[in-house]
N, C-alpha and C positions, 0 to 999 in steps of 0.2 A: 483409378489410374493415377499415378504420381505425376504431379506437375513439375515443370522445370525448377520452380522455386523449392519444391520438396526435395528434389534430387540435389540441388545446390546446397540446401541446408544440411542434408545428411553428409554430403561430401565435406562440408566445412566442419561439421561436428567430428567426423573421423580425423580430419586434419588437425583439429585442436587437440584431440586425444593423443595423436602421434607426437605433436609438438610438446605436450606436457611431459611425455616420456623422455623426450630428447633434452629439453632444457632443464638445467639443474635448478634446485631451489634457490641457489645463490643468485642466478640470473634473474629470477622472478623478484627476489628481494631487492636487487639493484634497480630493476625497472620501477617497482613500487616507490622506492625512495625518490626516483627522478620525478614521478608523477606528484608525490607529496610536496616536493620542492617547488613545483609549479603552482600548487594550490596555496602554498604559504605566501605567495606574492599576489594572490587574488582574493576576492570576496566569495566565500563559499555560500551555498544556499542554506538558509536556516530552517524554513519549513520544507519538508520533502514528502512526496507521496510515492508509494511503491506498489505496483501491481505484480505480485509474485506468481508468474505464469509459467506453465510448462512442466508441472510436477508429474502429471500422468504420462506425458510423452517421454519424459526422461525415464520414468519407470519402465515403460515398454521397451525402450532402446536398451536398457540395462538388463532386461529379462525379469523384472520384478512385477509384483502386483501393483495396481494403481494406487491402492491405499498406502503402500510402502513409499511411493513418491511423495504423497502428501505428508506422511510422517517425517520423512527426511527433510522435506521443505520446511516443515514446522520447526524442526531443530535448527535449521539454517538461520532462522530469525535471530537466534542468539548472536550469531556473527554480525548480522545487520545492526543490531543494537550497539555492539562494540564499535563498529565502523562509524556510525552516526555520532556516538558520544565522543569519539576521537576528534571529529571535525567540529564539534560544538553545535550540532544540529539541535534546534529547540523543539521542533515538533516533527514526528514522522507518522504518517498515516499509511497503514498497510491493508490492502484489500484481500481478504481471505475467502469470502463467500458472497456471491451475488444473490439477488432475489430470483434470478433465472435459475441458478443452481438449485435453489430450494424446490422449484416447481418442475424442473426438467430431469432431475436425476432420480434414479430408482432408490427407494428407501434402503435397499440392501447396500447400495454404494454410499448413500448420504449418512447413515448412522455412524460408521467409523470416522468419517470426515468431521462430523460435529464433535465427536469426542476428542479428536486431535486438536480442534480449535479450542476446546475447553482446556486441554492440557497446555496449550501454548499460552493462553491468557493466565493461567495459574503460574506457569514458570516465569513469565515476564513480570508478574506481580509479586514474586516471592520476596520475603524479607531480606534485607541486605542490599537491595538496589534502591536507587533514589528516583526511579522513574514513576511517573503518574500515568496509569493505564486507564483508557476510556474505551468503551465499546460503542460503536456507532452503527446505526442501521434500523430497519423496521423489526425490532425485536419481537413484536407481536406475531411475526411469522415463524418464530423459532419455538421449539418445544419449551414449555414452561420450566421444566427441570433444568434445562440448559441455561435459560435466562437467569435463573436463581444462582447457578454456579458462576456464571460470568459476572453477574452483579456483585456477588460476594467477593470474588477475587479482585475485581477492579476497585471496589469500595475501600479495600484495605490499603490502597495507594493514595487515597485522598490526603492532601497536605504535604506530600513530597514535593521537593523543590527542583527536581531534575527534569530531564527531557520528558515531554508529553508523548505518549505512544497511543495512537488511535488505532483500534482494531475494527475494521469495517466488516461486519458480519450480517448477512441478510440485507446487504446494501445494494441500492440502485439509485443512480443519480437523479432520474426522473421522479422516483418516489420521494426522494429527499426534498426536491423542490415543491412537490405537491404537499408534503407534510409541512413545509415551511410556510407556504401560502395559507394553509388551513390554520396554522398557529397564529399568523399575523391577523387573520380574520377574527379568530376567537379573541385575541387581545383587544382588537378594536371594538368588538361587540361588548366586552366587559367594561369598556369605557363609555358605553352608551351611544356609540356612533351608529348612524344609519348606514344601510348598504350604499347609498349614493355618496355619503360622506367618506366612506372607506374607499370607494372607487376613485374618488378625486384626490385622496390624500396618501394612499399607500405608495411607498417608494422602495428603492433598492435596499435601503438600510432596514426597513421593516421586515423584508423577507430574509435578509442576511442574519437578522437577530434571532431567527427561528430555525436556522440550519442546524444539522447535527453538530457542525463544527463551530457553532456560534462562540464568539469571544476569542477565536484563534485566528492567526494570520493565514492568508491564502498561501498555498504551496508555491515556492519559487520553482521547484523542479519536480517533474513526474518521471519516474523510471518504470519501464515495463520490460520484463524479460521474455524470452522464448521466441523473439522474432516477429511477433504480432505488432503491427503498427496502427493501433487504434486505442482509444480510451475505454470503449465498451460501456460508457456511462459513468465512469469513475470521476467523482467530484466535478460534475458538469458545471455547476455554478462557480465553484472556487477556482477553476483552472482557466478563467478567461484570459489571464495574462501570464500563465505559467509557461515554462520551457519544458519540452518533452525530449526524452532520450529513450530510444528503443534498442535493446540489446538482443543479439541473436542467441545468447546463452540461455539455456533452460535454468529456471530458478535454482534447483539443487546444485548446479555446477557454477553458479554465480560466485565469483571470488572477490576478495578485497580489491584486487587490481581492477576488476570490472567496475566495481562501485566507484573507485577513484577516477576511472576514465570518464564515467558519466558526469561526475562532479566537475572534472576539469573541462569537459566539453561545455558545461553550463557557464563556467567562469570566462570562457572565451567568446561567448555570445554577447551581442549588444541588445539588451532588452528594450523594446519599444513601447510596451504597455499599450498595445492596441494601435500604435501609430504606424 
């Protein structure tokens, strides 16, 4: 049975589609310019995280197969790269596949999704771009052949000086923290420390030094599409002081103006950093 929220979301989606047919491209362009003008007077977020959600629901509403939604969503990442580079974003972390996805989805559904992710990483790593691509997550849970392809593509971007693009694949926030603690313990053991000494000395910096994102700044802003208002474990450690923006738009429909709205909303907030 559909909930009131489901009915409201469908009604809003239909209204947006009607609005897009009515409003001319010139009006959208004018509105985008207005939002950009607001941003030029403010400090934009430099590290950003994005949960690209709603691909399958978008596909169903459009009458497509679920895999088509993922494929279209993967191609949409090219637009996100351009938007981030326009604003001078330093680091963007994109969550494409969770550890739960790996265990809960049927192999028939998972196989094409894994190939789409490989294609995405290859495309984002292609020659001619200045981006540095990194793959984050528990890669031991992924097929070995896929890990080889991802590693090869990402390794080709080492030494580039542009924006860092983190692709979170087989990622879970709790698993990352567990892996970070294990890494900190291993490092302490290699230094000859006893378990008691480790327990007394280990601190936040020791754990942060073993996160998947070690050496990178924590995200200023997290954007999630599709109307879901939760992180689902995304960057649990790193988002302690992040700002969150939840968009009702499915990821394949997410436009530049939607991205700019999220950034503008961030610039209007007063960050308290836990205060």
